[in-house]
N, C-alpha and C positions, 0 to 999 in steps of 0.2 A: 280291632279288638273292642269288645263291649262288655259291660258289667251291669248287674241288676242291683239297685239299691232303693229301698222304700217304695217298691212297686214301680219305679221309673227306670227306663232304659237309657243309659248314657253310652255314647259311642265316641271313642278317641281316634281322631284322624291325625296321623303323623305329618309333620311339616316337611315338605320337600325342599331341597336346596334352591330350586327355582323360585320358591315362594318367599324367600328371605327378603327382608327390607334392604333398600339400597344403602341405608345408613350403616348397616352391619358390614358391608363390603367397601366402605369408603376408604380412600387411600390414607396411608399412615405416614406422617411426617417425622423424620428424625430431627429433633429440634435441639439447638445449642443456645442456651440462655445466658446472657452476660448482663450484669447489673452495673450500677454506677461505680462500685468499688473494684470492678474487674473480676468478681467472683463468677465462676462458670459452673453451670449445671447442664446435664444432658438427660433427655427423656424422649419418648415416642408418644405421639398423640394423633388420633384420627383428625382428618380435616374438619369434619362436622363439629367435633368438640373444640378444636382450636379456634375456629372463627366465632363460635358462640362465646367462648371465654374472652376473646378480644373485642367482642361487640361489632364484628364485621359481617359481611355477607359472603356467601359461597363464591360469588364471582370475584370478590376482592383478592382471593388467594389462587386465582387461576394463573397469574403471571403470563398473560398472553404475549406481551411484547418482550423482545429480547433485551430492551433497556427502557426503564420507566421509573418515574418518581411521582407518587400520588399520595394524597391524604384522604383518609376515611375515618370518621368518628374519632378524631383526635389521635389517629395512628398514621404513621408514615410507612407506606409500602414501597419498597425499592427492589429493583432487579437490575443487576449489572452483569449481563451475559448469563453465566451459570449461578451467580450468587443471588439468592433470594432472601430478603430480610424484611422484618417488621420492627419498626422503632416506636417505642412508647416513651413517655417522660421518665419512666423508672428503669426500663431494661431494653435490651436488644435481642431479637430472636433471629437466628440463622437457620433456615429451613433446608433439610436435605444436605446437611454439612458433610455427610460421609461420602457423597459422590462428587465433591468439589476438588479433591486432591490439593487442598490448600492447608495442609496440616501446620506448616511453619507459620503462616500468617495468622491462622485462626487460634492456634494454641500458644503462640509465643509473642506475637506482636499486638493482636487486636485487644486482648484483655488489658495489657499495660497502657495502650493508647486511650482506652475508655476510662481507665482509672486516673488519667492525667499524668502518667509517667513517661509518655512518649514525646514526640516532637510536634504534636498537633498545636496549631495556633489557637484553637478554640478551647483550650483546657480550662479557662476561667469562665466559660459560658455554660449554659444548661446542657444536660446530658445529650439531647437530640443533636446539638451542634457537633459534639465530639463523634457521635455515631455516624452522622452524615459525612463529616470530613474524613473519617477513617475509611469508609466505603469508597468515596470519591478518590481518595489518595491511592487506595489499592487499585482501582480501575486505571487511573492515569499511569501508575507505575507499570502495570501490565502492558499498556499500549506503548509506553516509552521503551520497555524491554524488547518488545517486538520490533520497534524501529531500530534500536541499537543493534539487533541481530541482523536485520536485513541490510542496513546501510553499508557496512564493510564488505559484505558478500557482493552486493550490486556494484560497488565501486571497483572491486578487484576484478570482477568479470568484465566490466566495461573497459577497464584499462588494458585487458588482454585482447579485447575484440577490436578496439579502435587503432591498433598498431598499423600504420600505413605500410610496413614492410611485409605484412602477411599477404600472400597471394590467394589464400582461401580462408574460410571461416571454420573454426572448430565447432562441430555440431554439438559436442558435449557442453561447451560453453554457452551455446545458444539455448540448449535445454535448461541449463541452470538459470540463465537469465529469464527464460519463460516462466519457470516456477517461482522465482523471486518476484517477477512482475505480477503474477497472480496473487502472491501473498501480500504484496504492496497494495493491490487493489482492495483486498479484503480489509487491510488496515485502514485505508482511506474511508471505506464504508463505515467501519466501526467508529472512527473519529467523527464522521459526519453525523451519525446517529447520536453519539454522545453530546455533541454540540447542540443539536436540535432539541434534545431532551432538556438540557439546562436552559436553552434559550426560550423554550415554551414557558418555563416557570418565571424567568426574568421579565418576560413581557406582561405578566399578570401580577399585579400587586397583591391581589387577594390570595393567590397561591403562595406567595412568599409569607404572608401573614399566617396562613394555615400551617406552614412548616414549623413555626415557632410554637411548639406544643406547650411548653411550660409557661408561656405567657398567659395562657387561658386557664391553666390548672393550678399553678403555684402563685399564691398571693404575693409573696416576696418578689418573684420575678416580674409580676405585673406592676408592682410599685416601682421597681427599678426601671421598667420600660416607660412608665409615666414620668419619672423624675429626670430622665435624660438619656438613659441607655436604651437606644432604639434597637431592639433585637431583630426587627424586620430588616433594618438597614445592615446589621451584622450578617444576617443570613444572605442578603443580596450580595454583599462583598465577598462572602465565602463562595457562593456559586460563580460570581464573576471571575474570581481568581482561578478556579479550575476550568472555566470556559476559556480563559486566556491561555492556560497551559495546553489545552486541547487544540486551540488555534495555532499555537507555535508548532506543535507536533504535526498538525495538518499542513502547515507551510513547509516544513522539512520534507514531509512525504511528497508534497507537490513538486518541490525542487528535484527530488529523486526521479519522479515521474517524467518531468521535463528533460532531465539529464538522460534518461533512457531513450526518450524520443529523439533527442539530438544525436545521441550516439548511434542509434539505428540509421539515421540519415547519413552519418559519417561512414558507417560500415558499408552502406549501399554505394556511396560515392567512391570509396576505395575499391570495391568490387567492380564498379563500372569502369574505373580508371584502368585497373589491370585487364579487364576484358577488352577495353579499347586498344591497349597496347598489343595484346595477343591478336586482335583482329587486324591491326595495322601491319604487324609482322607477317601474318598470313597473307595479306594482300601484297606485300612487297615480294614475298617468295613466289606468289602466283605470277606476278609481273616478270620476275626473273626467269621463271620457267617458260613463260610465253616468249620472252626474248630469245632464249636458247633454242627453243623449238622452231622459231621463225627462221633463224639463220642456219639451223641444223638441216634445213632442206637442201642447202648447197652440198653438204657432206653426203646426204642421201642420194643426191643426183650423181655425184662422182663415185659413189659406192656401187652403183648399178653396173652390171656386166655389159657395158657398152664400150666399144673400141673407138678411140679417138687419138689424136696426136698429143693431147695434153698429158696423159698419164705417163708418157715417155720422158717428160721433162722432170728431173729430180727436184727442181725448185717449186714446182706447182703445188706439192703437198703443203709446204709451209705457207705458201701464199694463200691458199684456200682456207687453211686453218686459222691464219691470222685474220682474214676477212670475217670469218664466222665469229670469232671471239670479240673482235673490235665492233662489229655491227651489233652483236647481242648486248655488249656493254653500253653502246650509245643509245640503243632503244630503251634499255632498262633505266638509264639515267634520265631520258626524256620522260618516261612514265613516272619516275619518282618526283621529278620537278612538277609535273602536272598534278600529281597527288598532293604535293605540299602546298601548291597554290590554292587548291580547292578546300584544303583542311585548315587553312589559317583562320584564326578567330577574326571576326569583323572588328573594324575600328570603332572605338567608343564615340558616342555622339559629342558634338561640340558643346561645351558648357558656357552658358551666357555669362556676360561680364559681371552681373550682380551676384551670381553664385560663386564666381571666382574670388570675389573680394571676401566673401564669408567663409571660404574654404580653409584658410590658415587657422582661424579660431576654432572651427570644428575639428581640425586635425589635432590641435592642442588638447581639446577635450577628450578625443579618442585616446591620445597618448597617455593622459592622466588616468583614464579609466583602465587602460591596459597595464599600468604600473601598479594598480592596487593589488596588494597581496590577498589572494583568495584561494581557498582550498579547492581541491579537485572536485569534491562533492557538491559545492555550491556554485561553481563557476561554469556557466554554460558557454560563455564566449570563448573560453580556452579551447574546448573541444571543437567548436565551430571553426576557429582560426586554424587548428591543426588540420 
């Protein structure tokens, strides 16, 4: 389309969708904003506008890692699995909160925790302490919940599988154990990543200082830090406490993993034991059949249509039958004794005199250890002894 004005020709070229700027099609974040008093507001904002308002770069809001804690321009950027957050000295932003399925925690617990009404230890410290602790507490509680769900299922399945009376293994139980073992491996991986993320910060004193946002923006907090309240030390203690909690969960998960491995060994031992019994029984029946067949040749010989003077004697039938059964029994007994001699376990080696003297003390230690009351979930020796 063109138009003529003042002797000049102007041509209007329509803008095609492919020529639109990238900023106009930037992703939109559904943002949940919480301030120090626990007041909550919701809005949507493009990624370009959001990082410009926060004084960040576009790469800072990519959230590439599944779990990370970083500082940029006096802002703390955190990601705990699906939870994406940006912490400032004045407010906390939860990005894409609609896709988290955390309505109970976001709308009922988080606001009260940030306002100091919850059970956070850092309620008397600056706002960023409360925000960091609330997010770390949420993550630890999620990991603890997953472990509490897996532990009874695994213990119940193992208790059913290690029963020595069972001649076969229930495949459905093995399938359940396989699924639980896979979930346990994923939990161990998440705990490892959580610990490594916190440990990277604990190893760098500068990173801990950067997490104390109010120390560099609020003059009152800066004066408190100079006068004796070391906020960097408080931040370090906060991270260490959640690192220890993650370490405890990792130890429990490791005990479950070792218990599964030991139980698998016990299951294989039970199956091998029953298999050996069946093989021994089969071998005994085979030897009995051989013995009967060997002396059954006498009956075969007498059953042939051959005339002799022996068949006329009425006592000959009982004599031949007795010889057959007696000979078969003797041969079978000799074969069983031969089998028993070759299947006996070897004698233990002789113990030197020095070891014999120290043996009673070691026995007392083993007895004391066996008498310790331990639960099924944490005692590996109990399953091994069974």
